[in-house]
N, C-alpha and C positions, 0 to 999 in steps of 0.2 A: 754631164754638166761640166762646163769648162772654166768657171770662175765662181768665186764666192760673192754673195750679196752682203756680207758683213764687213764693217769697217775694221781693218786690222791695224790701222795706224796707232802707234803708242800714244800719241798726243792728238786726241780727237779734236780738241778745240783748234789746234794749229791747222789741221787739215781743212776744217770747215772755213776758217778765216781765209786760207789760201784760195779755196774754191770760190769764195765770194769776191776776192780781190781781182781775179783774172778778168771778169767782165768790165770792172771799173777801169782797169789798165787799158783794155782794148778800146773802150769808149774814148778815153783820152787820146789814144793813138790816132783814132779816126778823125778826131777834131783837129789835131795839131799837125799831122803829117801832110806834106804837100800832095795834092791829088795827082799831079803829073809825074811823080817820081816813084819808081818801082823799088822801094826799100822795105826791109823788114826791121822791126824794132825789137830789141831783146827784152825778155821778161826779167823781172827782178828775181834775184836769188833768194833763198830762204833767209829770213832775218832782215831783209831790206823792205822798207815800206813802199807801197805803190807810188807815193808822192816823191820818192827819191829817184824815179826813172829819169835818166838823163836824155833819152831819145837818141842814143848812139846808133848810128846807121850802119847797116851791113849791106855790102854790095851783092846783088844777085848775079850769079855767074850765067853766062850765055850758054846756049845749047852747044855752040862750037867748043867752048872751053870744057864743058862736061863730056863731050864726045872724045876729047883728047885724054881725059882722065880715066875714062871707063874702058872696059874691054871692047875691042872692035867687033867681036862676034860672041855668040852664045858659048858658055863654057861646056866642056865635055863632062862626063860623069867623074866627079872627084871622089865619089864613094867615101865620103866622110860624114856628111850630115844629111839625114833623110827625113822629110816631113811625111807622116803616114796617117792621113785621114781614112782609116780602114773601114769605117761604117758611114760613108757619105750619104747625105740626104738631099742636099741642094747643089746643083751643078755650078751655080754662080760662085760658090765658095771655092771650088776647085780651081777656077780660073784665077781668082785672086791669089790663092796660094802659089800657083805657078809663077806669078809675077814676083812674089816674095822670094821664092826659091832662086830665081834668077838673080835677085838683088844680093843675096847672101851667099851664093855659090852652093846651094843645096839641091837635092833631088826630091822628087815627089813619088811616093809609093801609094798606089791605089788598087782596089780590086777591079777585075775586068767585068764589071756589071754591064748589061746591055746599053745603058744610057751614058756611061762614063766617058768612052772615047769621044763621042760627039760633044759632050760638055767641055772636055779639055780642049778640043779643036776650036770650039766657039769662044772659050774664055781666054785662049792664049792670044793676047794682044801684042806680043813682042815680034810676031812675024818671023820667028825662027824656031827650029825644033827644040823642044824642052826635054830635059832628062826625066823620063818617067819609068819607074819600076812597076811591073805588073805583079801583084801578089797572089793572084788566084782567089777563089771564093772563100777559102778557109784562112781567115786573117790570123787566127791563133796559131795555126801551123806555121805560117810565114814568120810570125814573131818568134816562135820557139826556135826556128832555124837561124834567125838573125842573132838571137841570144847565144845559141850554141857556138856560133862562129866568132863570138867575142864582142858583139855590139853591146853598147849601153842602151837600155830601153828606158826612155823617159816618157811618162804619161802625164798629160794635162788633165788633172782630175782633182776633185775635192776628196781629201783623205786626211785622216788624223796625222799621218806621218809626212804630209806634203810640205815642201819648202816653199817659201814665198818666191815669186818671180825675181825680185831684187837680189835674192841670195843664191840664185841658180848660177853655177860657174859655167864658163865657156867649155865647149866640148873639147876634150883632149884625146879622144879616141873615136872610132866609128860610132855614131850615135843616131838612134831612131827616135824621133819625137812623135809619140802616138797621140792622135786626136780622136775622141769618141764621137758618137752620134750627137747631133745638135740637141735632141730632146732627152735622150737617156744616158748619155755619157759613154764611158768605156764599159763594155760588158763584164760581168763578174768573172767569167771564165778567162778573161785576158788580164785581169788585175794581178794575178799571181805571176805573170811574166814580166812585170815592171821591175826595174831596178831602182827607180826613183819616181816620185810623183811631185809635180809642181802645181802650185795654186796661184791664180792671178787675182790679186786683191781688187775689190770693188766697193764703192760706198753708195752706189745708186740703188734703185729699187729692182733692177733686173736681176734675175737669178744667175744668168751666165752671159758670156759673150758668144758670138757665133764662131764656127770653126775657123773661118778665114782670119778673123781678127785675133783670136787666141793663138792660132798657129803662127801668125806673123810675129806677135810679141815674143813668143818662146824661141822662134828661129833666130831672131835678131840677138837675143840674149845668148843662145848657144853658139852663135857664130862669133861672139865677142865684140859685137858692134855697139852694145849698150852696157 
């Protein structure tokens, strides 16, 4: 399981009010924004009522501008941050994680199961070679070797000692983000290899997020982008 279904916000009323206010703001944006202009409208900050939205416009950057700001080619193995869905179940999630790894400068570690290479090739929409570490079939042995080499092992899992995603610090050393199976989470035999567990808060009815979404959130946090 990758996230909790319980609301962990300290102020439950405030969270519910904010959740209801977002659709109202978007409805107003759709009514008032010109249809022929490609602009985004900023959301109100905490403590600001939806009625106080000024409609301040943000210019959308062109593809040419983005190309000048981004890397001209795929990154090599930086060997700093690794996303490790070691018990994958759905190939589509691996392709999405590859995209996130490229965005944050991370690598992907997966077991060489018969269907995994094809899933990665099909899911890699960036048209360049991604940095993939093959772990072998024994995921726990690979984790143990990573930990012995000095890596920090962070598991995305529900646990009594887990920290909230918002409290997770950026990675300051070689870090492996371990993602469990979509249905059963991280196996019990691998929990003892974790240095830290992180929990993603949820207020909806779902019990968990899928591996791609949960992994992307944690990677952006560990990379220091959030």
